[in-house]
N, C-alpha and C positions, 0 to 999 in steps of 0.2 A: 869728590864731586858727588852730588846726589844723582839719583836716577832721572829726576826731572830736568836737571841741568844738561845731562848727557842727551836726553831725548830732545830737548829744545835745540841744542847745538846741531844735532843730527838732522832735525827737521829743517832748520835754516839752511844747512848745507845742501840738502836734497832739493829744496825749493829754488835755491840759486842755480843749481845744476840744471834743473828742469827749465827755469826761465832762460838760461843762456842757450841751451840746446834746442829748445822747441822751435824757434823760427827756422833753423836750418832743417830740422826734421820735417816740419810741415811743408817747407818748400820742396824737399825731396819727395814727399808723399803726393803733393799736388802734381808735380811734373811727371812722376811715375804713373799717376792715374790718367793724365792727359795723353801720355805716350801709349799707354795700354788701350785707351779708347781708340786712338788713331790706328793702332796696329789691328784692332778688331775690325774696324770699319774698312780699312784698306787690305786686310788679310796679308800684311807683310809681317812675318814673324822672325825678324832679325834680332839676335840677342844683343848685339852691340848698339842697336838703335836706342835701347833704354838707358844705357850707361852714359853716353855722351851728353844728352840734354841734362841729365841729373847732375853730372859732374860740373858742367858749365853753370847751372843754376846754383849749386851749392857754393862754388867758388865766388860767383857774383854776390850771393847773399852774405858770405863771410866778409868779402871786401866792403860791402855796404854797411854791415853791422859791427865790424871789428871795433870801432871806437866805443860803441855802446857796450859791447861784450867786455872789453877791457875795463871800462869804468865800473861796470857792475861787479866784476871780480875783484878789482882793487878796493871798492867800497866794502865788499864783504870781508876781505882780508883785514882791512883797517878796523872794521867793527869787531872781528874775531880777536885781533891783538889787543884792542881796548878792553874787551870782555875778560881777557885773561887776567888783567889786573884785579878785577872784581873777584874772580874765582880764587886767585892767590891770596888776596887780603881776607877773604872769608875762611880760608883754610881749605886745604884739599883733604876731603875725607871720602873713603870708598865704602 
């Protein structure tokens, strides 16, 4: 495989990983920010107060987006396996 092919496959892999992980990470970021603002306003600095809302939001988001996440990963896997035929037919050169 040439360096361009390896770069393209790696780029696609990282984009899919970012696409799948970003909704959950953004949810955790927003919930953490809201809880931090509430802690600053009320001056309650309990460490466990930040974890429980984040965990509940992340679990809820995963349950909501699980079909989409699985479909995205399955589509990427199918596309990767189909691309292997092209790479093999062109010959693998390093």
